[in-house]
Each structure stands twice: as structure tokens, then as C-alpha cells.
C-alpha positions in Angstrom: -14.5 -1.4 -22.7 -12.9 1.5 -20.8 -11.0 0.3 -17.8 -11.9 1.6 -14.4 -9.3 3.8 -12.8 -9.4 4.1 -9.0 -9.0 7.5 -7.4 -6.1 6.6 -5.2 -5.8 9.9 -3.4 -9.4 9.8 -2.4 -9.2 6.2 -1.2 -6.1 6.8 0.8 -6.8 10.2 2.3 -8.0 8.7 5.7 -4.6 6.9 6.2 -2.2 9.0 8.3 0.6 6.5 8.5 2.9 7.5 5.6 4.9 4.3 5.9 1.8 2.3 4.9 0.8 4.4 1.9 3.0 2.4 -0.5 1.6 -0.9 0.8 -2.0 0.4 0.3 -1.2 1.7 -3.2 0.0 -1.9 -4.1 -3.3 -3.1 -2.6 -5.2 -0.7 -4.9 -3.2 -2.0 -7.9 -4.4 -5.5 -7.1 -8.0 -4.3 -6.5 -8.0 -2.5 -9.9 -6.9 -5.7 -11.7 -9.7 -7.7 -10.0 -12.3 -5.0 -11.0 -11.2 -4.8 -14.6 -10.0 -8.3 -15.5 -12.3 -10.3 -13.2 -9.5 -12.4 -12.0 -8.2 -13.3 -8.5 -5.3 -11.4 -6.9 -3.6 -11.7 -3.5 -1.4 -9.4 -1.5 1.8 -10.2 0.3 1.6 -11.0 4.0 0.2 -8.2 6.1 0.3 -7.8 9.9 -3.0 -7.1 11.7 -2.6 -3.4 11.5 -2.0 -3.5 7.7 -5.0 -5.7 7.3 -7.2 -3.2 9.2 -6.1 -0.5 6.8 -6.6 -2.7 3.8 -10.2 -3.7 4.9 -11.0 0.0 5.4 -10.5 0.3 1.6 -11.8 -3.0 0.4 -15.1 -2.7 2.3 -16.1 0.2 0.0 -16.4 -2.1 -3.0 -19.5 -4.4 -3.4 -18.2 -5.9 -6.6 -15.5 -7.9 -4.8 -15.1 -10.3 -2.0 -11.9 -11.1 -0.1 -10.6 -13.5 2.5 -7.6 -13.5 4.9 -5.3 -16.5 4.7 -2.4 -17.3 7.1 -2.5 -21.1 7.3 -4.2 -21.1 10.7 -7.0 -18.9 12.0 -4.7 -17.5 14.8 -2.0 -16.5 12.4 -0.5 -13.1 13.0 0.6 -12.5 9.4 -1.9 -13.2 6.6 -2.4 -12.4 2.9 -5.6 -10.9 1.6 -7.0 -12.7 -1.5 -9.3 -10.5 -3.5 -11.8 -11.9 -6.1 -15.0 -11.0 -8.0 -18.0 -11.3 -5.6 -19.7 -13.9 -7.8 -16.9 -16.5 -7.4 -17.3 -19.3 -4.9 -14.5 -19.2 -2.3 -13.9 -23.0 -2.3 -13.2 -23.0 -6.0 -10.3 -20.5 -5.7 -6.7 -21.8 -5.5 -4.8 -20.8 -2.3 -1.9 -18.3 -2.8 0.1 -19.8 0.1 1.9 -23.0 0.9 3.3 -24.5 4.1 6.5 -26.3 4.8 8.2 -28.1 7.7 11.8 -27.7 8.8 13.5 -30.5 10.7 17.0 -31.1 12.0 19.1 -30.2 15.0 16.9 -27.1 15.7 16.4 -27.2 19.5 18.7 -24.2 20.0 17.2 -22.2 17.2 14.9 -19.2 17.7 12.3 -17.5 15.5 14.9 -15.0 14.4 17.2 -17.8 13.3 14.5 -19.4 11.1 13.5 -16.1 9.6 17.1 -15.2 9.0 17.8 -18.5 7.3 14.9 -17.9 4.9 15.7 -14.2 4.2 19.4 -15.1 3.5 18.1 -17.0 0.4 17.1 -13.6 -1.0 13.5 -13.9 0.0 11.6 -10.7 0.9 10.1 -10.6 4.3 6.7 -9.8 2.8 6.6 -13.3 1.2 6.9 -15.1 4.6 4.0 -15.6 7.0 4.1 -17.0 10.5 6.9 -19.3 11.7 5.4 -21.8 14.1 8.1 -23.4 16.3 7.6 -26.8 17.9 9.8 -29.1 20.0 11.2 -31.0 17.0 10.2 -28.9 14.0 9.3 -25.5 12.7 6.3 -24.9 10.3 6.4 -21.9 7.9 3.7 -20.4 5.7 5.0 -18.7 2.6 3.6 -17.2 -0.7 3.3 -19.8 -3.4 5.7 -18.0 -5.7 8.7 -18.5 -3.4 7.7 -21.9 -2.0 9.6 -24.1 -4.5 12.7 -22.0 -4.2 12.8 -22.3 -0.4 12.0 -26.0 -0.6 15.0 -26.6 -2.9 17.5 -24.2 -1.4 17.0 -24.0 2.3 19.6 -26.5 3.7 20.9 -24.7 6.7 19.7 -22.5 9.5 22.7 -20.8 10.9 25.3 -23.6 11.2 22.6 -26.3 11.6 21.8 -28.6 8.6 18.1 -28.9 8.1 15.6 -30.8 5.9 12.6 -29.2 4.4 9.4 -30.7 3.1 5.9 -29.6 2.0 3.1 -30.3 4.5 -0.6 -29.9 4.1 -2.2 -26.8 5.4 -4.4 -28.8 7.8 -1.3 -30.1 9.5 -0.3 -26.7 10.8 -0.7 -26.1 14.5 0.0 -23.3 16.9 3.6 -22.9 17.8 5.1 -22.9 21.3 5.0 -19.4 22.8 7.9 -18.5 25.0 7.2 -15.8 27.5 7.9 -14.5 31.0 5.1 -13.3 33.3 5.9 -10.2 35.3 3.8 -8.6 38.1 4.5 -5.0 38.8 2.9 -1.7 39.6 2.7 1.5 37.5 1.5 5.0 38.1 -0.8 4.9 35.1 -1.5 2.8 32.0 0.2 5.3 29.8 2.4 3.9 27.1 5.5 5.5 28.4 4.9 4.3 32.0 4.5 0.7 30.8 7.6 0.7 28.7 9.6 2.2 31.6 8.3 -0.5 34.0 8.9 -3.4 31.6 12.5 -2.6 30.7 13.5 -0.6 33.8 14.0 2.6 31.8 13.6 6.2 32.9 10.4 7.9 31.8 12.4 10.3 29.6 14.1 7.3 27.9 10.8 5.6 27.2 9.3 8.8 25.8 12.4 9.1 23.5 11.7 5.7 22.1 8.1 6.6 21.4 8.9 9.9 19.8 11.6 8.4 17.6 9.0 6.0 16.0 10.4 2.8 17.6 7.1 1.8 19.3 4.0 0.1 18.0 0.8 -0.8 19.7 -1.1 -3.7 18.1 1.3 -3.3 15.2 0.3 0.4 14.7 3.2 3.0 15.0 2.4 5.2 17.9 4.2 8.5 18.7 1.8 9.7 21.5 3.6 9.1 24.9 0.3 9.5 26.8 -1.6 6.8 24.9 -3.6 4.6 27.3 -2.9 0.9 27.0 -5.8 -1.6 27.6 -5.8 -5.3 28.6 -4.7 -7.5 25.7 -2.8 -4.8 23.9 0.5 -5.8 22.4 3.3 -3.3 22.6 6.5 -3.7 20.6 9.7 -1.6 21.0 12.4 -1.9 18.4 15.6 -3.1 19.9 13.9 -4.3 23.1 11.1 -6.8 22.3 7.4 -6.8 22.9 5.0 -7.5 25.7 1.2 -7.9 26.3 -0.6 -6.1 29.0 -2.0 -9.4 30.3 -4.1 -8.1 33.3 -5.0 -5.1 35.4 -5.3 -6.3 39.0 -6.5 -3.2 40.9 -4.9 -0.5 43.0 -2.1 -1.0 45.6 -2.1 0.5 49.0 0.1 3.2 47.7 -2.3 4.1 44.9 -0.4 2.5 42.1 -2.0 0.2 39.5 -1.2 -3.5 39.8 -0.6 -5.1 36.5 0.5 -8.4 34.9 2.8 -8.2 31.9 3.6 -11.1 29.5 7.1 -10.5 28.1 7.4 -12.4 24.8 10.8 -14.0 24.1 
């Protein structure tokens, strides 16, 4: 039987973000295997923007089904598992595992936990959400690196930790640390919001956007005049990220009153 070869250029010609072309080519490699060998394949962890791009490709193929898996429904990072459409979802093995980290971790941040795992030589794409709680952290990872992390992760920074496997149904939303800020802006343009959040000049915020350091809902944005809507998440490399939590009306001076949630 002649194997199907996908027309990659045609399937990717709607994607303008050059940084994501390689990820989507890897997705097409997985898809091609499923179509030709009738087996199950899964991607590495994708953020919501990458998953939107992936689904714009996968939805063109009626021969396959797929599901997004991140341990919990609310997960930010999820893998996409692709399988022949005739398979029953509940018969397919999960491509992810979950683990729990305990120890003297009260002073540790998300960055610390991620750094401890990556220092083992693990690629970021193999690690999903890190859910931090008062006395533990729960981490979702690809199955192929799970055993290695379980055996070799003994320290986070200078803190000794213990690691054990936990069932996926024991995962729960992590504690979200944030600061609520009420302010006013001249408009809901991206550059205006960045300027207000970090007390930057409009020129400085525009420079951040134009130098490809800003994402909106995980998508790289280079248009300084992009309008931001309630619920949008803006991340700026080197500064952090915030949510436009609410738009509260117009002040007496004609400025827009907003509530921002600055994520820590």
C-alpha cells in the first residue's frame, strides 16, 4: 500500500507565525503516522495558542479524532493525542503522568520548580502545568520523562524534596498569586495597557511590542494598536503578565477605568 504523503506547504500556508512552523511540521509528522499506520500519536505540551493552530490543521481530517490532555480541564499546557476515528477514547492509554513534590517548599516559586526539572536535562516541551499548593506542588509531564524525573529529582534549588507518582484524579487547581490594580488608560490599545501596568513610557512599551517580546493570549503580537478585551492575557518578556480583568466605564476626565490582575 502506498503511504499517504501530506502536502505540508498547503496545510501550513495560513500560519503567519514563523516561530510556530516547526512545531506544526512536527504535528504533521504525527498526523501522517496516524493516517498511515493507524496507531495513536501524541504531541508535546502546547500552550493555548499552539493548540489553536494545531486544531486548524487537524479539523481538516475526518479520518482521525483527537483530544487535549493536561491533567485537569483548566490546564494551560496540554498535549494533543491523535488517533484513528474508529478507536474508542476510553481504550487509549494516556501519554501523560502526574507527580507530587513535597519538602521545605514554602519559599519556592513556579520558576524554581520548573528550573529544578529542566536542570535534569528535560526539555520544556515535556512539562505541562505546575500546580503549586501550600504544602506541595503537582506536575504533569510526558510519560517518556516521568520515570527519570521520579528517580532523579531530589532538590529544588537548595531544598531537598521528595517526589512520588499521584493519580490524575488527585490533581487540583494550584494557588494563583496575583495583585489587583485599578487604574485609568487613554485607550484599550496594547501599548497603553503595558505602559500603565509597568509605568513605562508609550515609546518604551511600543519598543517591547515591536521587538517581539509581547504575547496576547499566548500569540506573538507586533501591532502596537491592537485592542485588548476583557479576559485577555498579556505577557511581556522580562516583566511578567497580566489579565485585563474588567472595564469599569469612563472617568470624569474621559479616561477608561480598568481593573488589571497582575500575575506573580
